[in-house]
C-alpha positions as CSV (number, residue, x, y, z in Angstrom):
1,M,9.1,115.3,85.0
2,G,6.1,115.0,82.6
3,G,4.8,112.1,80.9
4,D,5.8,113.6,77.7
5,E,9.3,112.8,78.0
6,S,9.2,109.8,79.4
7,L,7.1,108.8,75.9
8,Q,9.8,110.5,74.1
9,R,12.8,108.8,75.6
10,A,10.7,105.2,75.2
11,N,10.1,105.9,71.8
12,L,13.9,106.2,70.8
13,K,15.6,103.5,69.0
14,E,19.3,104.6,68.4
15,G,20.1,105.1,72.3
16,T,19.6,101.4,72.8
17,S,22.5,98.8,73.0
18,S,21.7,95.8,70.8
19,E,20.5,93.2,73.3
20,E,17.7,95.4,74.2
21,Q,16.6,96.3,70.7
22,N,16.1,92.2,70.6
23,E,14.1,92.3,73.6
24,T,11.2,94.7,72.2
25,I,7.5,94.3,71.2
26,E,6.1,93.6,68.3
27,C,4.2,97.0,67.0
28,K,3.2,98.4,64.3
29,E,5.2,99.4,61.2
30,G,6.8,103.1,61.0
31,V,7.0,103.1,65.0
32,A,10.0,102.3,66.7
33,P,9.5,99.6,69.0
34,V,9.9,100.2,72.9
35,P,12.3,97.8,75.0
36,L,10.5,95.4,77.2
37,K,12.5,96.9,80.5
38,E,10.9,100.6,79.8
39,R,7.5,98.8,78.7
40,Q,5.8,98.8,82.4
41,F,6.4,102.6,82.8
42,L,5.4,103.4,79.5
43,E,1.6,101.9,80.3
44,D,1.8,103.7,83.5
45,Q,2.0,106.9,82.0
46,R,-0.6,106.3,80.0
47,T,-2.8,104.7,82.5
48,S,-2.8,105.7,85.9
49,R,0.7,107.7,86.3
50,K,1.6,106.2,89.1
51,M,5.0,106.1,88.9
52,M,7.5,109.0,88.5
53,M,11.0,109.0,87.4
54,G,13.6,108.8,89.6
55,S,18.0,109.9,89.9
56,V,20.0,108.6,87.5
57,D,21.2,105.3,87.1
58,Y,24.9,105.9,86.9
59,K,25.3,102.0,86.2
60,A,22.9,102.3,83.0
61,V,24.5,105.3,81.9
62,R,28.1,104.2,82.4
63,Q,26.9,101.0,79.8
64,Q,25.3,103.1,77.1
65,K,28.2,105.3,76.4
66,K,30.6,101.8,76.8
67,I,28.2,101.0,73.8
68,E,28.4,104.0,72.1
69,C,32.0,104.2,72.2
70,R,32.9,100.8,71.0
71,K,30.2,101.6,68.0
72,Y,32.1,104.6,66.8
73,A,35.0,103.0,67.4
74,E,33.9,99.9,64.7
75,E,32.9,102.4,62.3
76,I,36.4,104.1,62.1
77,R,38.0,100.8,61.8
78,K,36.2,100.5,58.7
79,N,37.8,102.7,56.8
80,E,40.7,102.2,55.0
81,A,43.1,104.7,56.6
82,T,46.3,104.1,58.5
83,V,47.1,104.0,62.1
84,V,48.8,107.5,61.7
85,Q,45.0,109.2,60.4
86,K,43.1,107.5,62.5
87,Q,45.4,109.1,65.8
88,N,44.8,112.5,63.8
89,S,41.3,112.4,63.7
90,V,41.2,111.0,67.6
91,L,43.1,114.0,68.6
92,G,41.2,116.5,66.4
93,L,37.9,115.1,68.1
94,K,36.4,117.1,71.6
95,K,35.0,115.5,74.2
96,I,36.2,111.8,72.8
97,S,36.1,109.0,75.9
98,K,39.2,107.5,76.4
99,T,37.7,104.1,75.6
100,V,37.5,105.2,71.8
101,I,41.4,106.1,72.3
102,F,42.4,102.6,73.7
103,L,39.9,100.4,71.4
104,L,41.1,102.9,68.1
105,M,45.3,102.6,69.1
106,S,44.8,98.4,69.9
107,S,42.8,97.5,67.1
108,E,45.9,96.6,65.2
109,T,47.2,94.6,67.5
110,I,43.8,92.6,68.8
111,N,44.7,88.6,68.7
112,K,42.0,87.5,66.4
113,M,42.9,84.2,65.6
114,K,40.7,81.2,67.3
115,I,41.7,78.4,69.7
116,P,39.0,75.9,70.1
117,V,41.2,72.8,69.8
118,L,43.5,74.1,72.8
119,A,40.4,74.9,74.7
120,E,39.5,71.1,74.1
121,I,43.2,69.8,74.9
122,L,43.2,71.7,78.4
123,D,39.6,71.0,79.4
124,R,40.3,67.3,78.9
125,Y,43.5,67.4,81.1
126,A,41.7,69.8,83.6
127,I,44.5,72.4,83.0
128,S,43.7,75.9,84.3
129,D,43.3,79.0,82.6
130,R,46.4,80.9,83.4
131,A,48.6,77.4,82.9
132,G,47.0,77.0,79.6
133,A,47.6,80.5,78.3
134,A,51.8,80.3,80.1
135,I,52.4,77.3,78.1
136,A,50.6,78.5,74.8
137,S,52.3,81.5,74.5
138,A,55.6,79.9,75.5
139,V,55.2,77.3,72.8
140,L,54.4,80.7,70.4
141,Q,57.7,82.0,71.8
142,D,59.7,79.1,70.6
143,Y,58.5,79.0,67.9
144,G,59.6,82.8,66.8
145,L,56.1,83.9,66.8
146,V,55.9,86.0,69.5
147,S,58.9,88.4,70.2
148,D,59.5,91.7,72.4
149,R,58.8,93.8,69.4
150,S,55.9,91.6,68.2
151,S,53.2,90.4,70.8
152,E,50.1,90.7,68.9
153,N,50.1,86.5,69.0
154,V,50.5,86.2,73.0
155,I,47.3,84.2,74.2
156,D,46.2,85.1,77.5
157,R,43.7,83.4,80.3
158,H,41.1,85.6,78.6
159,K,40.6,84.4,75.6
160,I,41.5,80.9,76.9
161,R,38.3,81.1,78.8
162,K,35.9,82.8,76.5
163,A,37.3,79.7,73.4
164,R,36.3,77.4,76.5
165,Q,33.2,78.8,76.9
166,K,32.7,79.1,73.2
167,N,33.6,75.0,73.0
168,R,31.4,74.2,75.8
169,N,28.1,76.0,74.8
170,N,28.6,74.4,71.1
171,L,28.9,70.7,72.3
172,Q,25.7,71.1,74.4
173,T,24.2,73.0,71.5
174,V,24.8,69.4,69.6
175,S,24.1,67.1,72.3
176,N,21.1,68.8,72.6
177,S,20.0,68.4,68.9
178,I,20.4,65.1,69.2
179,L,17.5,62.8,69.9
180,K,18.2,60.8,72.4
181,R,17.6,56.5,72.3
182,G,18.8,55.3,75.2
183,L,19.2,57.2,78.5
184,Y,21.1,55.4,81.3
185,F,21.1,57.5,84.8
186,D,22.5,56.9,88.1
187,G,23.4,58.7,91.6
188,R,25.1,59.0,94.8
189,K,25.4,61.8,97.4
190,Y,28.7,63.6,98.2
191,K,29.6,67.0,99.7
192,T,29.4,69.7,97.3
193,L,30.9,73.2,97.6
194,T,27.9,75.6,97.4
195,Y,27.8,79.4,97.6
196,S,24.5,80.7,99.6
197,E,24.4,83.9,101.2
198,N,27.4,84.8,99.9
199,R,29.4,82.4,101.4
200,K,30.7,78.9,100.7
201,R,29.3,76.0,101.9
202,M,29.8,72.3,101.7
203,V,26.4,70.5,101.6
204,T,25.4,66.7,101.1
205,E,23.8,66.7,97.8
206,E,22.4,64.1,95.6
207,H,23.9,64.2,92.2
208,V,22.3,62.0,89.3
209,V,24.2,61.5,86.3
210,L,22.7,61.2,82.5
211,I,24.7,58.8,80.2
212,E,23.6,58.1,76.2
213,E,23.5,55.0,75.0
214,P,24.8,53.1,72.6
215,D,28.1,54.9,72.7
216,S,28.3,55.5,76.0
217,K,27.9,59.7,75.6
218,Y,27.9,62.1,78.6
219,I,25.2,64.5,78.6
220,G,25.1,66.1,81.5
221,H,24.4,65.5,85.6
222,I,21.2,67.0,87.8
223,S,20.8,67.7,91.4
224,P,17.7,66.7,92.7
225,K,16.4,67.9,95.9
226,S,16.2,64.2,97.5
227,G,17.0,61.4,96.8
228,S,13.1,60.4,96.2
229,A,12.0,58.8,92.9
230,L,9.7,62.1,92.3
231,S,12.4,64.4,93.2
232,I,14.7,62.6,90.6
233,L,12.0,62.5,88.1
234,N,11.0,66.5,88.0
235,A,14.9,66.9,87.7
236,I,15.3,64.7,84.9
237,T,12.2,66.3,83.0
238,E,13.3,70.0,84.1
239,F,16.5,68.9,82.2
240,F,15.3,67.9,79.0
241,E,12.5,70.6,79.2
242,K,14.9,73.2,77.4
243,Q,15.1,70.2,74.5
244,S,11.5,70.3,73.1
245,N,11.9,66.7,71.1
246,A,14.8,65.0,73.2
247,L,13.0,62.7,74.9
248,D,10.4,61.7,71.7
249,C,12.4,58.5,70.2
250,L,13.6,57.5,73.9
251,E,13.2,53.6,73.5
252,V,15.6,52.3,76.5
253,I,15.9,53.2,79.9
254,G,18.5,51.8,82.3
255,C,19.8,52.0,85.8
256,D,20.7,49.9,88.8
257,G,18.5,47.5,90.5
258,T,17.6,50.1,93.8
259,N,13.9,50.0,94.4
260,T,13.9,54.0,93.8
261,N,14.6,53.5,90.5
262,I,12.6,50.2,89.6
263,G,9.5,50.1,91.5
264,N,6.7,49.2,89.9
265,K,4.5,51.2,91.3
266,N,6.4,54.5,92.2
267,G,9.4,54.1,90.3
268,V,11.5,56.4,88.6
269,I,11.0,54.5,85.4
270,T,7.1,54.0,86.0
271,K,6.9,57.7,86.5
272,L,8.7,58.4,83.7
273,E,6.5,56.1,81.2
274,R,3.5,57.5,82.6
275,N,4.8,61.0,82.0
276,L,5.6,59.6,78.2
277,K,2.4,57.6,77.9
278,R,4.2,54.6,76.6
279,P,6.2,52.1,77.5
280,L,10.1,51.6,77.8
281,Q,12.6,49.1,77.5
282,W,13.9,48.3,80.8
283,F,17.8,46.8,81.0
284,V,18.3,46.7,84.9
285,C,22.0,46.4,85.6
286,M,23.2,42.7,86.0
287,L,26.1,43.2,87.0
288,H,24.6,44.8,90.3
289,A,22.5,41.7,90.3
290,N,24.9,39.3,90.2
291,E,27.0,40.7,93.1
292,L,23.9,40.1,94.9
293,P,23.8,36.3,95.5
294,L,27.0,36.3,96.7
295,R,26.6,39.3,99.4
296,H,23.7,37.6,100.9
297,L,25.4,34.6,101.2
298,L,28.6,35.5,103.1
299,Q,26.1,37.7,105.2
300,H,24.0,34.8,106.0
301,L,27.5,32.2,106.2
302,D,29.5,35.1,108.2
303,G,26.8,37.8,109.4
304,E,26.2,41.4,108.7
305,T,29.5,43.4,108.4
306,T,31.2,45.9,110.8
307,G,31.9,48.2,108.5
308,P,33.0,48.8,104.5
309,R,36.2,47.1,105.1
310,A,35.7,45.5,108.5
311,F,33.6,41.8,108.9
312,G,32.0,40.8,112.1
313,G,32.4,37.1,111.4
314,S,35.2,34.7,111.7
315,I,35.1,33.8,108.0
316,G,35.8,37.8,107.2
317,K,38.3,37.9,110.4
318,S,40.2,35.1,108.8
319,L,41.0,36.6,105.2
320,S,43.5,39.5,106.0
321,S,45.8,36.3,107.1
322,C,44.3,33.6,105.1
323,E,47.4,33.0,103.5
324,K,49.7,32.2,107.0
325,L,46.4,29.1,107.6
326,P,47.5,26.0,106.7
327,I,45.7,23.9,104.3
328,V,43.2,21.8,105.3
329,E,42.1,18.6,103.8
330,F,39.0,18.5,101.7
331,S,37.0,16.2,99.7
332,K,36.6,16.7,96.2
333,I,33.2,17.5,94.7
334,N,32.4,16.2,91.3
335,G,30.7,17.8,88.4
336,E,30.9,19.4,85.0
337,L,31.4,23.3,85.1
338,P,30.6,25.5,81.6
339,V,33.8,27.0,79.9
340,I,33.7,30.5,80.2
341,S,36.2,32.6,78.8
342,E,37.5,35.5,82.0
343,A,38.6,38.0,79.4
344,E,34.4,38.1,79.2
345,L,34.0,38.4,82.9
346,S,34.1,41.5,85.5
347,T,36.7,41.1,88.9
348,D,33.3,40.2,91.0
349,Q,32.2,37.6,88.2
350,K,35.3,35.9,88.4
351,V,35.3,35.2,92.2
352,Q,31.9,33.9,91.8
353,N,33.3,31.9,88.8
354,T,36.2,30.8,91.1
355,F,34.7,30.0,94.6
356,L,31.0,29.4,93.9
357,R,29.0,26.8,92.3
358,W,25.5,27.6,92.8
359,F,24.6,23.7,91.8
360,N,26.8,22.0,94.3
361,L,25.4,24.3,97.1
362,P,23.5,22.8,100.0
363,E,19.6,22.9,99.7
364,D,19.5,25.5,102.3
365,L,22.1,27.7,100.6
366,K,20.2,27.4,97.6
367,C,17.1,28.5,98.6
368,L,18.8,31.4,100.0
369,V,20.4,32.2,96.2
370,H,17.6,31.4,94.6
371,K,15.3,33.9,96.8
372,V,17.9,36.8,95.8
373,I,17.8,35.7,92.2
374,N,13.9,36.1,92.2
375,R,13.7,39.6,93.7
376,N,16.2,40.8,90.9
377,R,15.2,38.8,87.7
378,Y,14.9,41.8,85.6
379,F,16.8,40.4,83.1
380,G,14.6,37.5,82.8
381,H,11.4,39.5,81.9
382,P,9.3,38.2,78.9
383,E,10.0,41.7,77.0
384,N,14.1,41.1,77.5
385,V,13.9,37.6,76.8
386,L,12.4,38.0,73.3
387,L,14.9,40.8,72.3
388,C,16.8,38.0,73.1
389,M,15.3,35.6,71.4
390,L,15.2,38.1,68.3
391,F,19.3,38.1,67.7
392,D,19.9,34.3,68.8
393,E,22.4,32.4,66.7
394,R,19.7,29.6,65.9
395,L,16.8,30.5,63.6
396,H,14.2,28.3,65.2
397,I,14.6,30.4,68.3
398,R,13.9,33.4,66.2
399,R,11.3,32.1,64.7
400,L,9.9,31.3,68.0
401,A,10.2,35.0,68.9
402,Y,8.6,36.3,66.1
403,L,5.3,34.0,67.0
404,K,5.4,34.9,70.9
405,I,5.3,38.9,69.6
406,M,2.3,38.5,66.6
407,K,0.5,36.9,69.6
408,A,1.1,40.0,72.1
409,R,0.0,42.2,69.3
410,A,-3.0,40.3,68.6
411,S,-3.8,40.5,72.6
412,E,-2.6,44.1,72.9
413,A,-3.6,46.1,75.6
414,P,-5.8,49.4,74.5
415,E,-3.7,52.4,73.5
416,N,-4.0,54.7,76.6
417,E,-3.2,52.0,79.0
418,I,0.6,51.3,79.6
419,R,1.3,47.6,80.8
420,Y,2.1,46.9,84.1
421,F,5.9,45.7,84.3
422,S,5.5,42.9,86.7
423,I,8.3,40.0,87.1
424,P,7.1,36.3,86.5
425,S,9.2,34.0,88.8
426,F,12.1,32.0,87.1
427,N,12.0,28.2,86.3
428,F,15.9,27.4,87.8
429,D,15.5,23.8,85.9
430,A,15.7,25.4,82.9
431,K,18.2,24.1,79.7
432,D,18.3,27.1,78.1
433,Y,17.4,30.8,78.6
434,Y,14.4,31.1,76.8
435,E,13.0,28.3,78.9
436,L,13.3,30.4,82.4
437,V,10.0,31.7,81.8
438,D,6.8,30.0,81.8
439,W,5.4,30.8,78.8
440,Q,2.5,28.4,79.1
441,N,1.3,30.6,82.6
442,V,2.3,33.9,82.0
443,V,0.8,37.0,80.4
444,W,3.6,38.8,78.0
445,S,3.9,42.2,76.3
446,E,5.9,43.2,72.8
447,P,9.0,44.4,73.7
448,P,8.7,48.6,73.3
449,I,11.6,48.4,70.8
450,T,9.7,46.2,68.2
451,T,6.1,48.3,68.7
452,K,7.4,50.2,66.0
453,L,8.3,47.6,63.2
454,T,5.7,46.2,61.1
455,K,5.4,42.5,60.0
456,E,7.7,42.6,57.3
457,D,10.0,44.4,59.6
458,L,10.0,41.9,62.0
459,E,10.4,38.9,59.0
460,E,13.7,40.5,58.0
461,V,15.0,40.7,61.7
462,V,14.3,36.8,61.9
463,Q,16.0,36.3,58.5
464,Y,18.9,39.2,58.7
465,P,19.2,39.9,62.2
466,E,22.3,41.8,61.6
467,S,21.4,43.9,58.9
468,S,18.2,44.6,60.0
469,A,16.4,47.9,61.3
470,I,16.6,47.4,65.1
471,S,20.1,45.8,64.7
472,Y,21.7,48.5,66.7
473,V,19.8,46.9,70.0
474,R,22.9,44.4,70.4
475,N,25.1,47.7,71.3
476,Y,23.2,48.6,74.2
477,P,24.7,47.4,77.4
478,C,23.1,44.9,79.8
479,H,25.2,46.9,82.8
480,S,25.9,50.5,84.0
481,Q,29.3,50.9,84.2
482,A,29.2,53.9,82.0
483,V,27.3,55.9,84.7
484,E,29.2,54.7,87.2
485,R,32.6,55.9,86.0
486,A,30.8,59.3,85.4
487,V,29.5,59.2,88.8
488,K,33.1,58.4,90.2
489,C,34.9,61.4,88.2
490,G,31.4,63.9,89.9
491,N,32.6,62.7,93.2
492,R,36.4,62.7,92.7
493,G,35.6,66.6,91.3
494,S,33.7,67.2,94.5
495,C,36.2,65.7,96.8
496,Y,39.0,67.8,94.8
497,C,37.0,70.9,95.5
498,L,36.8,69.9,99.7
499,W,40.5,69.3,99.8
500,L,41.2,72.6,98.0
501,R,39.1,74.4,100.6
502,K,41.0,72.9,103.4
503,K,44.3,73.3,102.0
504,R,43.2,77.0,101.8
505,R,42.0,77.4,105.1
506,G,44.9,75.9,106.7
507,N,47.5,78.1,104.5
508,S,45.7,81.0,105.9
509,K,46.1,79.7,109.3
């Protein structure tokens, strides 16, 4: 077949679908655009002419005929004619497609009502499309909106599936348009149902959940190739590449205290700061750090555990039947304990508050606990301490924080250089939290959250912290519980898929 016919076919615009017309290249005025999928053939015919026309593409022909039938049916629908006139016009035509007849006959009974609320509720309670359609149609039947003579309001599973997908796309679009200020993340490895080579397989994958703070809004989850810091960073960066301005306002990053996340040389946060070319406020989970002293103390006293629920030492083995053991005599330890409301403590903190008092421990155990705290003292970094001092109830503490921030600004590093996140040693003899840092022998930097504030704004924060420009900082959590809940939900969904697969396999046998 000659090149002239191919050029004529490529220049035809009315024979292409609406999607193909959108994907066209720019051309001069008065010249019909060429679809992208035909551009390569057209260029070949105008140059080397190595390509040639093949056999008929039946799939494309069927799709083209379907589009033409829908266009024709839509034109007839726009006319103000009755159903009888439509039927007569169809029967009078020759070589008309059955699709046109079906579309015309069903145009009066198509249910075009939108059901976004129903789709949202079904997603919230994890109800399937088929069950949701049955429930919705039954309710409409009870209210008399659906009967044997009137079935145009019936809701089928296909309509529910489309409404669900539309809701999810809308929510994702709204979420993507919002600039993120705080990003918390955490991950876990668990078995996931995947499809490869037309087969279902269970593989162990790393899943990382992304949460926006404050307000703990779920952003999404990613599946990095491995659990390394570089893989997690690449997955996060790729996730936000579709949102060009999503990380422009990012100022807070939160996670647990694993070395992969918080390594000061090759951790995820450090690498993210290098990519953004600016420092971030580190909020490392304090609840994780609070569990580590108790864990290391029990390992020192009782030895390593033999499993997730089994102890290897005599103390741990006795816990299973501790209520049956006799009460022994003991000497009371005198001391003044701080009054702490148990409503503000987690379960692990309540255990520590009930059974352990660090200042009553022997010196060797005190040294053990202090080493663990020193390794996980991220909450005592000068940037976090200064931020807490800015919102202290005492005015002189807020003024002291203001002076230290202004001093840090006077000796700030060059713009292209990002500060090295190093944690100074704690002063365990401190009487107040701001004395944990030895300010005389430590070089501190300004908290990244306050870098955008002017001197006048900082003075306003000191005088009126509740109504200042950064009053929202108090809403950032110092823990990652919301991320842990999201990780648990993802693990539960993966386990459900595994259970469902095993159940179906058992029934087939």
